matplotlib code that plots the C-alpha trace (Angstrom):
import matplotlib.pyplot as plt

x = [215.9, 217.8, 218.8, 219.8, 219.0, 221.6, 221.0, 219.7, 216.5, 217.3, 219.5, 216.7, 213.6, 212.1, 209.8, 209.8, 206.6, 206.3, 207.6, 205.3, 207.9, 211.4, 214.0, 217.3, 220.0, 221.1, 218.0, 217.6, 214.5, 212.7, 212.5, 211.5, 214.1, 211.9, 211.9, 215.6, 216.1, 214.2, 215.8, 219.2, 219.4, 216.1, 214.5, 214.1, 216.6, 219.7, 220.5, 221.5, 219.1, 219.9, 222.4, 222.1, 223.0, 225.0, 223.1, 226.0, 225.7, 227.8, 229.2, 229.6, 232.0, 232.6, 236.2, 237.1, 239.8, 241.3, 242.9, 246.2, 246.1, 248.8, 249.1, 252.1, 253.4, 254.4, 257.6, 257.8, 261.1, 261.5]
y = [87.1, 86.8, 89.5, 91.3, 94.7, 96.7, 99.6, 102.8, 101.4, 102.2, 105.2, 106.5, 105.6, 103.9, 100.6, 98.6, 98.6, 95.2, 93.8, 96.4, 96.6, 98.0, 94.8, 94.3, 94.7, 92.1, 90.0, 87.8, 88.0, 87.7, 90.8, 90.4, 92.4, 94.7, 95.6, 94.9, 97.7, 100.2, 99.6, 100.2, 102.2, 104.6, 106.0, 109.7, 108.4, 108.1, 105.1, 101.5, 99.5, 95.9, 93.4, 90.6, 87.5, 85.0, 82.0, 79.1, 75.9, 73.4, 71.0, 67.6, 66.4, 62.6, 61.5, 58.7, 56.4, 54.8, 51.4, 50.2, 46.6, 45.7, 42.0, 40.2, 38.2, 34.7, 32.4, 29.1, 28.0, 24.3]
z = [72.0, 75.6, 76.8, 80.6, 82.6, 83.0, 85.7, 83.8, 85.0, 88.4, 87.3, 85.5, 88.1, 85.0, 84.9, 81.7, 79.5, 78.9, 82.7, 84.1, 87.0, 87.7, 86.4, 88.9, 87.7, 86.1, 86.0, 82.0, 80.3, 76.5, 74.1, 70.8, 67.6, 67.7, 71.6, 71.6, 69.5, 71.6, 74.5, 73.7, 70.2, 70.1, 73.2, 73.7, 76.7, 74.9, 76.9, 76.8, 79.0, 78.5, 77.0, 74.6, 76.8, 74.4, 74.5, 74.5, 73.4, 73.6, 70.9, 70.8, 68.9, 68.3, 67.5, 65.6, 66.3, 63.7, 64.9, 62.0, 60.9, 59.2, 57.5, 58.7, 55.3, 56.7, 54.8, 54.5, 54.7, 52.6]

ax = plt.figure().add_subplot(projection="3d")
ax.plot(x, y, z, "-o")
ax.set_aspect("equal")
plt.show()
């Protein structure tokens, strides 16, 4: 899961255990779902250290142009 660090690391002067350093605000890195839960909810500081980065995937849609074909009936005069 891709997350972005908040300014709480620097405010509390805490080093991230997995990174081994204090991440800068806005820095993006990968964490597991369990780690995300700890960094946002179940930590002893009751602080949110990361925000989830919404992964936007562009979906290309194909459009089909239908050309209506009309038949013209020819009449012969005798």
